[in-house]
DOVOPA-748251 format. One record per residue: residue number from 1; x, y, z of N, C-alpha, C, O in turn; residue in one letter. Coordinates in steps of 0.05 Angstrom, whole numbers. Each point is the difference from the previous one (the first is absolute). Layout:
DOVOPA-748251
PT num n_east n_north   n_up ca_east ca_north  ca_up c_east c_north   c_up o_east o_north   o_up residu
PT NUM      X       Y      Z       X        Y      Z      X       Y      Z      X       Y      Z      A
...
end
This chain:
DOVOPA-748251
PT num n_east n_north   n_up ca_east ca_north  ca_up c_east c_north   c_up o_east o_north   o_up residu
PT   1   -483    -104   -204      11       25      8     -3      20    -23      8      -6    -22      M
PT   2    -19      30     27      -3       19    -22     27      11     -9     19       3     16      P
PT   3    -18       3    -42      25       10    -11      4      29      8    -19      16      2      E
PT   4     44      -8      4       7       27      7     -6      18    -24      9      -6    -23      T
PT   5    -23      29     27      -5       18    -23     27      10    -12     20       3     14      P
PT   6    -21       0    -40      25        9    -14     -3      29     -8    -21      10     -7      Q
PT   7     44       4      9       0       28     -7     24       5    -18     20     -13      2      T
PT   8    -23      32    -21      23        7    -17     22      13     16     -6      16     19      P
PT   9     32     -21    -26      22       14     13     22       5    -20     -1     -12    -22      S
PT  10     20      29     28      22        6    -18     24     -17      7      5      -5     24      R
PT  11      9      -4    -45      24      -16      5     23      18      6     17      -7     16      I
PT  12    -15      30    -29      22       18      5     -9      29      0    -23       6     -5      C
PT  13     41      12     10      -7       28      1     10      16    -24     -2      25      0      R
PT  14     12     -38    -20       9       14    -24    -22      -1    -21     -6     -22    -10      F
PT  15     -6      45      3     -24        0    -17      2     -16    -26    -18     -14     -8      P
PT  16     41      16     -6       2      -13    -26      2     -30      3     -6     -15    -19      R
PT  17     16       5     42       4      -29      3    -21     -12     18      1     -25      3      T
PT  18    -19      40      8     -20      -11     18    -22     -14    -15     -7       8    -22      C
PT  19     -3     -29     33     -24      -12    -10    -17      -8     23     10      -7     21      R
PT  20    -36       7    -25     -18       -7     21     -4     -30      0     -3     -13    -20      T
PT  21      3       2     44      -4      -29      4    -22      -3     21     -8      19     13      T
PT  22     -1     -43    -10     -19       -6     21     14     -15     22     13     -20     -5      T
PT  23    -16      30     29      13      -13     23    -20      -4     23    -21      13      0      T
PT  24     27     -29     18     -17       -4     23      1      26     17     21      12      2      R
PT  25    -43      -5     10      -2       25     15     21       0     23     10      22      6      R
PT  26     -4     -44      6      18        0     23     29       4     -8     17       5     17      R
PT  27    -11      -7    -43      28        5     -8      5      30     -2    -19      15     -5      S
PT  28     43      -8      8       8       28     -1      3       9    -29     15     -13    -15      S
PT  29    -28      34      6       3        9    -27     29       7     -8      7      -3    -23      P
PT  30      9      12     43      27        8     -6     20     -23      2     23       4     -8      G
PT  31    -31     -27     17      19      -21      5     14     -10    -25     24      -6      0      S
PT  32    -38       5    -23      12       -9    -25     22      20     -8     21      -8     -9      S
PT  33    -27      34     11      20       20     -6     24      -1     18     22       4    -10      G
PT  34    -27     -10     35      23       -2     19     17     -23     -8     25       2      0      V
PT  35    -37     -25     -6      16      -23     -8     16       6    -25     24      -8     -1      V
PT  36    -36      20    -19      15        7    -24     24      19      6     22      -5     -9      I
PT  37    -27      25     25      22       18      8     21     -14     16     24       5     -5      H
PT  38    -31     -22     23      20      -15     16     17     -17    -18     24      -2      4      L
PT  39    -37     -12    -23      16      -16    -19     20      17    -16     23      -8     -4      E
PT  40    -32      31     -5      17       18    -15     24      10     18     22       0     -9      L
PT  41    -28       7     34      21        9     18     19     -22      7     24       5      2      L
PT  42    -34     -29      1      18      -23      6     19      -4    -23     24      -5      4      Q
PT  43    -35       6    -29      18       -4    -23     20      23     -2     23      -5     -6      S
PT  44    -32      29     11      17       24     -1     23      -3     20     23       7     -5      E
PT  45    -30     -16     29      20       -1     22     24     -18     -7     22       4     10      A
PT  46    -27     -24    -27      22      -19     -7      9       2    -29     16     -17     -9      V
PT  47    -27      36     -6       5        1    -29     30       2     -7      8      -9    -21      Q
PT  48      8      22     38      28        3     -5     17     -22     12     25       1      0      D
PT  49    -38     -21     11      14      -23     13     -3     -25    -17    -20      -3    -15      L
PT  50     39     -15     17      -1      -24    -17    -17     -22     12      6     -24     -4      P
PT  51    -27      31     18     -18      -20     12    -29       9     -4     -6      23     -5      I
PT  52    -12     -42      8     -29        6     -1     -9       9     28     14      -4     19      S
PT  53    -38      15    -18     -11        8     26     -4     -24     18      5       1     24      Y
PT  54    -13     -24    -35      -4      -24     16     26      -9     13      0      -8     23      R
PT  55     22      10    -38      26       -8     11      9      21     21     13      -6     20      D
PT  56    -20      32    -25       6       21     19    -13      -7     27     12       4     21      F
PT  57    -37     -13    -22     -14       -6     25     14     -22     16      1       2     24      V
PT  58     10     -21    -38      16      -21     14     24      12     13      6      -6     23      V
PT  59      9      22    -38      24       13     11     -7      18     24     14      -1     20      L
PT  60    -36      16    -23      -8       18     22     -8     -16     25      6       8     22      A
PT  61    -19     -30    -27      -8      -18     22     24     -10     15      1       0     25      T
PT  62     19      -9    -40      25      -10     13     15      22     14     11      -4     22      L
PT  63    -11      28    -34      16       22     11    -12       9     27     15      10     17      R
PT  64    -41     -13    -14     -13        8     25      4     -20     23     -6       6     23      K
PT  65     18     -29    -29       6      -19     21     25       9     15     16      15    -10      E
PT  66    -13     -25     35      24        8     16     26      -8    -15      0     -12    -21      P
PT  67     22      19     33      27       -1    -11      6     -21    -21     14       6    -19      A
PT  68    -23     -30     22       7      -20    -20    -15       3    -26      7     -11    -21      S
PT  69    -29      27     22     -17        5    -23     -7     -26    -15      3      -3    -24      H
PT  70    -13     -16     40      -6      -27    -11    -27     -10      9     -9       7     22      A
PT  71     -4     -22    -39     -25      -13      6     -2     -27    -15     14      -4    -20      L
PT  72    -31     -13     30      -6      -25    -14    -17       7    -25    -15      20      1      A
PT  73     18     -35    -22     -15        5    -24    -30       0      6    -15      17    -10      V
PT  74      6     -35     27     -29       -1      7     -9      25     14    -22       9     -4      S
PT  75     40       4     20      -7       25     13     -2      22    -20    -18      17      1      Q
PT  76     36     -16    -20      -1       20    -21    -26      -2    -16    -13      20     -5      I
PT  77      6     -44     -2     -25       -5    -14    -24      10     16    -18      13    -10      A
PT  78     18     -19     36     -22        8     17     -1      30      3    -22      12     -2      R
PT  79     45       1      7       0       29      3     -7      15    -25    -12      22      2      Y
PT  80     19     -32    -25      -5       14    -25    -26     -10    -14     -7      10    -22      T
PT  81     -7     -29     34     -25      -11    -10      4     -11    -29    -17       4    -17      L
PT  82     39     -18     13       5      -12    -26      4     -30      3      9      -9     20      R
PT  83    -17      -6    -41       4      -29      1     30      -7     -1     16      15    -10      P
PT  84    -10     -38     20      28       -9      2     14      -1    -27     23       8     -3      M
PT  85    -38     -16    -18      12       -1    -27      9      27    -10     21       3    -12      G
PT  86    -37      17     17       6       27     -7     24      11     15     17      13    -11      S
PT  87    -17     -20     37      23        9     17     26     -13    -10     20      13     -2      I
PT  88    -21     -39     -5      24      -14     -9     10      13    -26     25       3     -3      S
PT  89    -42       4    -15       9       12    -25     13      27      5     21       7    -11      Q
PT  90    -33       9     29      11       26      7     27      -3     14     19      15     -5      G
PT  91    -17     -35     23      25       -5     14     22      -9    -19     23       7      3      L
PT  92    -31     -22    -24      20       -8    -20     12      25    -14     24       3     -3      D
PT  93    -42      16     -4      10       25    -13     18      16     19     21       9     -8      R
PT  94    -30      -6     33      15       15     20     27     -13      7     20      14      4      L
PT  95    -20     -40     -4      25      -15      6     20       3    -24     23       4      4      E
PT  96    -34      -6    -28      18        4    -24     12      28      0     22       3     -9      R
PT  97    -37      17     18       9       27      1     20       5     23     13      21      2      A
PT  98    -11     -41     16      19        3     22    -12      14     25     15       8     18      G
PT  99    -41      -4    -18     -13       14     22     -8     -17     24     -1      10     22      Y
PT 100     -3     -36    -27      -7      -18     22     16     -26     -2     10      -7    -21      V
PT 101     -9      -7     43      12      -27      0    -20     -18     14    -16       9     17      S
PT 102     17     -35    -23     -18      -19     12     17     -21     14     21      -8    -10      R
PT 103    -31      -1     33      14      -22     14    -20     -16     16    -22       9      5      S
PT 104     30     -33      3     -18      -16     16      0      11     29     20      10     10      A
PT 105    -44     -12      2      -2        9     28     16     -18     18     -2     -25     -3      S
PT 106     17      36     22      15      -17     18    -18     -16     19      7     -22      9      P
PT 107    -31      32     -4     -19      -14     18    -16     -21    -15     -7     -21     12      E
PT 108      2      25    -38     -17      -19    -15     10       1    -29     -7      19    -15      D
PT 109     23     -38      7      13        1    -27    -21      -1    -23      8       4    -23      R
PT 110    -33     -10     29     -20        0    -20     -8      29     -7    -11       5    -22      R
PT 111     16      14     39      -7       28     -4     23      14    -14     23      -5      6      K
PT 112    -30      22    -25      20       16    -13     -2      29     11    -21      12      2      V
PT 113     45      -2      6       2       27     10     11      18    -22     20      -7    -13      I
PT 114    -32      30     10       9       19    -20     11      24     16    -13      11     18      V
PT 115     37      -2    -26      12       24     13     10      19    -20      8      -7    -22      A
PT 116     -9      33     29      12       20    -18     30      -3      1     12      -4     22      L
PT 117      1       6    -44      29        2     -1      8      29      6    -18      17      1      T
PT 118     43     -12      4       8       28      4     -8      18    -23     -9      22      3      P
PT 119     13     -32    -28      -8       15    -23    -31       3      0    -10      21     -8      E
PT 120     -4     -42     16     -29        2      1    -10      20     20    -20      13     -4      G
PT 121     34     -11     27      -7       20     20      3      28    -10    -17      17      3      T
PT 122     40     -12    -17       5       27    -12    -21       6    -21    -11      22     -1      R
PT 123      5     -42    -16     -20        4    -21    -28       4     12    -15      17     -9      F
PT 124      8     -32     29     -26        3     14     -2      28     11    -22      12     -2      A
PT 125     43      -2     14      -1       27     11     -5      21    -22    -15      19      4      D
PT 126     28     -23    -27      -3       18    -22    -29      -2    -11    -13      21     -6      R
PT 127      3     -45      4     -27       -4    -10    -21      12     19    -19      12     -9      A
PT 128     23     -16     35     -18       11     20      1      31     -1    -21      12      4      L
PT 129     44      -1     -8       2       29     -2    -16      11    -24    -13      20      2      A
PT 130     15     -34    -25     -16        7    -24    -30      -2      6    -15      17     -7      A
PT 131      8     -39     20     -29       -4      7     -9      22     19    -22      12     -4      Y
PT 132     38      -6     25      -7       20     19     -3      28    -12    -17      15      7      D
PT 133     35      -9    -26      -2       26    -14    -27       3    -14    -12      21      0      A
PT 134      4     -42    -14     -26        0    -14    -23       3     21    -18      16     -4      T
PT 135     20     -32     25     -20        1     21     -2      28     12    -22      10      4      H
PT 136     44       2      3       0       26     13    -10      22    -19    -13      19      8      H
PT 137     19     -22    -34      -9       20    -19    -31       0     -1    -12      22     -1      R
PT 138      0     -45      3     -30       -1     -1    -12       8     27    -17      17      1      V
PT 139     27     -30     20     -12        5     26      7      28     11    -14      10     19      F
PT 140     34       3    -30       7       27      8    -22      20     -8      0      23     10      G
PT 141    -17     -31    -28     -22       18     -8    -24       0     19    -19      15     -3      R
PT 142     20     -32     24     -22       -3     19      8      11     27     23      -1      8      L
PT 143    -43      12      6       6       10     27     -2     -23     20     -8     -22     -6      D
PT 144     16      28     31       0      -21     21    -27     -13      5     -2     -24      5      D
PT 145    -19      40     -6     -27      -11      4     -8     -19    -23    -11     -21      5      D
PT 146     17      29    -29      -5      -18    -23     15     -26      4    -11     -22     -4      D
PT 147     37      24     11      16      -24      3    -11     -18     22      1     -25     -3      L
PT 148    -10      37     25     -12      -17     22    -25     -14     -9     -3     -24      6      Q
PT 149    -14      38    -21     -25      -13    -10      7     -23    -20    -12     -21      1      R
PT 150     31      27    -18       8      -21    -20     12     -24     15     -6     -23     -6      I
PT 151     24      29     26      12      -22     15    -20     -17     13      2     -25      0      D
PT 152    -22      37     13     -21      -15     13    -16     -17    -20     -5     -23      4      T
PT 153     -3      35    -26     -15      -14    -21     16     -23    -12    -10     -22     -5      A
PT 154     36      27     -1      17      -21    -12      4     -22     20      1     -24     -8      V
PT 155      3      30     34       3      -21     20    -25     -18      1      2     -24      1      T
PT 156    -26      37     -2     -25      -16     -1     -2     -16    -25     -8     -24      0      D
PT 157     16      35    -23      -1      -14    -26     19     -24      1     -7     -22     -9      L
PT 158     31      26     19      20      -22      1    -10     -22     18      4     -24     -6      L
PT 159    -17      30     28     -12      -20     17    -21     -17    -15      0     -24      3      A
PT 160    -16      38    -18     -21      -14    -16     13     -17    -22     -8     -23     -5      A
PT 161     29      34     -8      14      -15    -21     14     -25     11     -1     -21    -11      L
PT 162     14      25     34      14      -23     13    -20     -22      8      5     -23     -5      D
PT 163    -28      31     16     -20      -19      8    -10     -15    -24     -4     -25      1      A
PT 164     -2      39    -23      -9      -12    -24     20     -20    -12     -6     -22     -8      D
PT 165     32      31      8      21      -17    -10      2     -26     16      2     -22    -11      Y
PT 166     -2      25     38       2      -23     17    -24     -19     -4      4     -24     -1      L
PT 167    -28      35     -1     -23      -16     -5      2     -16    -26     -8     -23     -2      D
PT 168     18      37    -19       1      -12    -26     24     -19     -5     -2     -18    -16      A
PT 169     24      22     31      24      -15     -6     12     -17     22     17     -17     -5      H
PT 170    -25      21     30      13      -14     22    -21     -15     17    -22       9      6      I
PT 171     30     -33      2     -16      -16     18     16      -3     26     23       9      1      T
PT 172    -35     -22     19      15       -5     25     25     -17     -5     19       1     15      A
PT 173    -20     -17    -36      23      -18     -6     20      12    -20     19     -13     -7      D
PT 174    -24      38     -1      19       12    -19    -15       9    -25    -24       3      0      G
PT 175     39       1    -22     -12       10    -25    -21     -20    -10      3     -24      3      P
PT 176    -24      35    -16     -20      -17    -12     12     -13    -24     20      10    -12      K
PT 177    -30     -33      3      11      -15    -22      6      16    -25     20      -5    -14      P
PT 178    -36      24      6       4       16    -24     27      15      2     14       3    -20      A
PT 179     -6       6     44      25       14      4     23     -19     -1     22       7    -10      D
PT 180    -26     -32     19      21      -20      1     10      -7    -28     23      -6     -4      T
PT 181    -42       6    -16       8       -8    -28     21      18    -10     16      -9    -17      K
PT 182    -15      34     25      19       19    -11     28      -2     12     19      14     -8      E
PT 183    -16     -31     27      27       -3     13     19     -16    -17     -9     -18    -15      R
PT 184     34      26     16      20      -15    -15     14     -18     20      3       6     23      T
PT 185      7     -29    -33      13      -19     19     26      11     11     13     -13     15      P
end
């Protein structure tokens, strides 16, 4: 199979910090800059909170669940695309902070259910408000047509990312062995 021709592209849009790299033609020249900006915005959204962005994602995931705001640990890992070991470490931090509680599932005692505490629900609301304020500040600069085009493109990108993740990490029988190593007992 012939190799895809390579073309120079810019990593970012700030002249003093830009450097030219070689990327595959099918990649988007602006995608690296978008990733960098998104990481900065994610950090900014939680900078005044006593949690990391990764822990915020867990709290936000639980907060979006119906009234009990609870999920099995395996569901949290699946929804946030993180290995079980990483989820367990984050849940330890959130539990120590009083934001979540863990209990055995009444249907299957082998499953651990994580729920927001009342304090965790209040904190998640505050964290989501900070995140939304950052989000609105940026997206408020775009008109409705721009937002629709971005939404369509991001939806397509997420479908491709999800398919790639599933191909790389999931089999019909569950996680591939490399993912299983990261699980904690």
